[in-house]
N, C-alpha and C positions, 0 to 999 in steps of 0.2 A: 574142164583141168583134168589132164592123167594124173592119175597118184603119185606123191613122192612116195617113196619107201623109206622107212626109220632107218637113219643113217645103220653101216653095218659097225664101226665103233661109236662109241657113249663117245657124248661130251657135252657139257652141259647145258653150254647154250647151243650148241646148234640141238639140242634133242627139245630144249624148249621152246626153238625159233620151227620146230615140226611140230608140237602140239598150239600152237598159236598160226600156222599154216593150215592143219585138219580141220580146225573149228572156222575159222572162216574162206577160207577156200572149195570145202567138202563138205558144209557143216556136219560137223562132226561133233559130242559134243566134251566135252572139259574129261571131268571123268573117263569115258571110252579112251581118250589120246593118253590122260596121264596112266592109266593103269598098264599102257603097253613101256610107258619112258620110264615108272616108277621100276620095276623090276631090274634095269640097269644097273641104279646108282641107290647107295645111302640114305637116313631118313634123314642126312643134315641138307642133303642136296634132295632128295624129295620136298624136301620143304621149302626151298630153292624156286624150284620147279617149276612149284605151279601158286605157287607166290608171285613170281614174273610175271607167269604164264597169262593168269587170270588179271593182273595185273595192267597188260597189256588193255584184257578186255575192258578194263574201267574204261581207262584215259583216248580207246582207240581214236575220235573222230580226229581228239587235238596230234596224235602221233600220227595220225595220215594227214591231217593240216600239211607238220610241220613237214613229212617226209614228201609233198609234194613240191614244196618248195626249195629242196635239196637236192632231187633226181629230175635231171633235166629227158628226160623218157620213161613210161614203166617197165619194169624187168617185167620178160614175156618165157612162156615155155618153163623148164626144168628150173631157169634162174627166178619165177617167182620167187620162190620162196629165201632170197636173201633178204625182197623187201621185204619179207617177216622177221629174216632173222634184225634188218636195222631198225628196225618195230621196236625189237627188243633193246637192242641198246640206245637208242631213244629213253626211252625208260626208266633203264640204269642211269642215264647220265641224271632226270630230274626229277626220280620219283623216289628212287633204291637207294639203301648206304651202300651199295658197290663203289666203292674208289674211281674213279674219272681214270686216273692209267688203266685200273684192270676192265671199265665198263666199255673201254675201247680196244686195248691190244687185247683179250680174249674175244669179244666178239668178233675183230677182223677172223681171227686166228679161226675161226668155228667156223668159218667158211667155205676153210676146207675137210673140213666133215660133210659138209654138203653138192661136194663134190663141186664147188664154183672157187678153187683156188685161184684164178684168173680174176674172182670181183673181186680179193682181199683192200685190193690199192680204192675202187669205188669203193666199199664200206667206211676202211676206213678215212677218206675222200670226204664221204658224207659226216660221218662223227662229229672229227674235226671241225667242217664249218657249221654244226650247228653251237658247238662252244665259240667259232671266232665274231661265230655272226648274231651273238647271243639271243637269238629267237626266241629262245622262252621266257624271255624278260618284252619283247613284243605284244603290243594287247591286240585282244581279238572281241572284233565287236559283234560276233555270232555266237549266240544264246542257244544254239543243239550243239554246236561243236566244246562249245564249253560245258553244258550237260550231258556230257558222255553216254547218248543216249541214242537211239537208233531216229530220222525224222518223225519216221510214223508212230512211234512212243513217245516221242516231247510231242507231239499236240495231242495224242490220248489223254494221256496225264493233263494238258489244260484246261481240256478240253472236258473231264472228268471232275476235276477240281478245284480250276479257276484258283483263284485268290489261293487258293495252300497247296496248287501244281508244284512251285519252289521246293518247300520245303517235302514235296511229296520225291521227288526230283532227287532228291540233297540226299534223305534218309536211301531212297534205291539204289543210290551209288558209296552208299558206308560196308564197313565189313561187319557184318551178323559174329553176333560172339554164338558161343556153343551149352548149350541148353543139353542137361539130363536129367532121365524121368529116372527117378529113382522104385526099382522094380519090390513093392511091399509082399511079395510074397514072398520073396527070398532073404529080404534085409527091411528091419525097419527104418526107420528114413534117417533117426537121429544116430542111429549105427552107421549109417552111409555115412553120413557126412565128419563123424569121427576118424571113418580110413580117409574122406580126404586130408582129414587135418593132418593125420599121422605121416600123411604123405611129406606135408606141406605145398599141398596144390589149393592154390585161393580161388576163394568162389564165395559168391554171394546165395542168399535163401530171393524164391520169388516171392512178396506177400500174396502173389491173386492167384498162385499153385501151390498147391502145399506138397507137391511128388515129385516139386523140380529144384534144380540148383544150373545156377550160370558159374561159368568156368571166366576168370579173370582175363587170363591168355589162355591164348593154342595150346593144346596138349595131346599125342601121342595116346589115340583112344584106345586102344587097344592095351596098355600098357596101364592103364587105371587100374586101380582099388579093385577087382571085384566081375573084371571085365567077363575071365573065362567062366566065371560060375553064375553068370545071369544080375551081378547086381543091378542095373542100371540100363536104360537105349539111350541113343543120343535119339531127340527129340527135340523141334522147336516149343519154345512158348506157346504160340498162337496151334497149333497141331495137336498140342498136350488140351486143349479146348475141347475138340471134338468126344473121346470117353464120356464126359462130364453134359455136354451138350446133350448123347444120347438117353441116360437116363435109363441105364440098360437093369432091371430087378432081374431076381432069381426065374431058374425055371424059364425064363424066354431067350425065342430063337431069334439068332441077330443073324444077320450080313453085311459086311464090310464089303463093300462093292468095291472094286481097282484099290487094291490094300496093298499091294505092293510098293517099297519093299518091307512093312506090317507093323510101322510105329502106333496107329493107331489099333488094329488089330490089336496086339500085345497090351496096350494100356485097357482094353474095356476087357479082356480075360482079365486084369488085374483090380483089376475094380468088385469087379461082378465075378469071383472064379466060380461061385454058384450055379450059372447060367448055365440054362437049356445047352444050350448047341448052339458053338456062330461059324462060320465059313469066314474064309480069307476067301476072295475071286480077284481072280485077275486073265485078262488078258493073254499075257506077257509068258512063254513059261520060262526065259530065259530069269525075270524078274520074281518070280516067287522061288526060285530056288534060294533068292537071297530072303525073303517068305520063311522058307522052311527052316531055314541056318538061324534065324535069328528068334524063331518060337523055340528052335531046339535049345538055344544058348536059355533063355528064356525061359526056359524048362513051363512052355504052355503050351495043352493040349486042344488044339482046333484043329479043325476038315479047313484041307486047300486044296481047291482045283483052279484048271484054267478055265475059263470060258470069256464067251464076252459078254458084256452085261447087256449090249443090248440086243440080246437074241437067248434069253430064256430059257425059250424051250429044248436048247442043246446041252444045259448042264443044272436046271434046275427040279428041286424033286416034288415039286403039287404040294409040298407043304408051306406053305404061310407064313412071312417074319412077324412078326412082333416089331422089329427094330431095319432099320434100314442105311448102315452108311457111305452116304456118295461121296467117296473124295472123288467128284467129276474129271477128267480129261481138264485141261484148262493151259492156259500159256504157261503158265508160270509166270506170269508178270511181278505178283509181290514175295518171289525170292531170288529176284536177279542180282540180292546184297548178297547172298552165298551163290550163287552159281553165277556170272554176269558174262559168261555168256551164253544164256539164252537169249539178251539182248539182239546176237547177233542173231541165233539160229533159228530166229521168230522173224516172218511176215506179217505185214498187216493186214494179206488178206486171209491167214491162217485163225484169225480172234472172230470170223462168220463159219468158218469149217466145224471150228472146233465149237461156237452156236448149237450148230444144227447138231453133231452131233449126243448135244450134253442133254439137250430136251428129245432126241429119242431115247437113251438111255434112263433118263424121268419119264418117259411116258411108261416103257419096258416093265422096271418097277416099281411104279406106281400100280402095277396089277397081282404082283405080288405081298404087298401087305395088307396085313389084318386089316380088317374094320377096326378103329381107336387105334389102329399102330401111329409107328412116328418113323418119319424120315428127315437124315439130316444129310440136306445137300452142302457141301462143304468144296470149296475152289483154292488154289494157292492164288487166287487171281487177285486185282488191282483195277479188269478193268469191268463197269457195271454192264456191256451186254453178255456177259459170263455168270453177271454173280443177280445184280437184283431187279434190271431190265429182266434176266431169263423165269427169274422166280415172278414177279409179277402177271408177267404171261402166261407161266404156269398155271398160276391160280385162277387167273381168269378167263384161261379154257379144261381147269376138272373142278364138277363143281361138289365135288365127295373131297378137295382139298382145301382144307382152313391152316393158317398161320401161329405156329403159337411162339411167341413176339421169345426174341435172347434179352431184348433193349428196352427198356421204356420208351424210344422212339418212332419202335415201325407202326408201320400201317401197312395198307395191301398192296399199296400205292409205293411207300419206299420201304420192301422188307428186308430183313437178315440183317448182321454185325459183319459189316466191309470195317475189316483190321486193315491197317494203316503201316507199308513198314519201320519201324524203327519204335512204334507202340508199345511204350514196356514192354519194349527194346524185343517185341516179335519180330514175325515175319508180316508179311504182307499179307492176309485172307479173309475168308470172304467163310461168314454162316446164316443159312437159314432152315425155319425145322419149323416143319409139317405134319400137321394131323391129319388121318384119315375120317371121318365122318363115318358114322354108324350106318 
């Protein structure tokens, strides 16, 4: 399908429909699309665009079910974007606080900004018929549609979690809280909490994460106390476990692989300021810019290199590492509640490809680890093929690799810790800690 350009004149709903269209028809990430659109709007409108577009991602199968019953035939060509505008209208009517009058009237008007003034009557008729026919009240017996997930992921969760599958799917559709990690090289934890108290920002402390606070409502991150001074980083509680599990000691050489945007890199530096050397590696040059920005803001001095983790000969200096963190490329199925577009950007065929890449990187990095050194394998996935089965296979094939359990229930047959979405308010994550025998 030909790209549809961003509307020349800004309009709240037209721009939001453009974001939805780019994600679903062109496979763009919500972050990339929102960045383009949000340059044109104020903070309040930007928050609305983000809430609505990501809301459509969460409810897409149901919205499409309604749309199919309301449209005589699909729209094609450069009119296809109007289907996405209608999806936005349906979402407003059923799931938002927008008044029904505004949801219909303003959505109809937005068609003109999408070069489709001639279809305003169609948009109006579809939204009015949705209300008139009370479609939202009619029962749906299709569990996949009600789940808000693509069929392949619905079944993958069913196969992996069986009796717990419904709870995993429900948590996957929830909205994730914002976690902050206090940078205690710049300010004490209690002092930062006092800043939040003085700014009347509601939060709670995490019992299991001594550097973390969880905000009770969404906030403008850059407006929080101490942002410019590097007093904190935004990092989910599950991701905050990585630096603790790695157990870096003074003077050690550490590799943080696939490091962008640098959250775990910063945490390692904060927990062990006297470490010997810390290298943040990532293959994506544009994402490394974010690592540099974050390390500058947090005031951490680390080495940052662009390089493919699967081909160390291109970037490695030949000196072995004491500790390696491999935050492996993965399906990101554990963070769908935070990035709901992922469910539509990922395909079932991606999982096998990712598993092969993960194993390739594991094999390549193992040779960079000192005898007695530790490699921490991490993903933000909830799928066994990328996690437990991946590490089980690696242990079977790698004579000098030994599992060091993170939990009391781990075995070589069922290695690692699988965190599920919503567990202790955390994202879905997987960790396995391996040591290289002498």
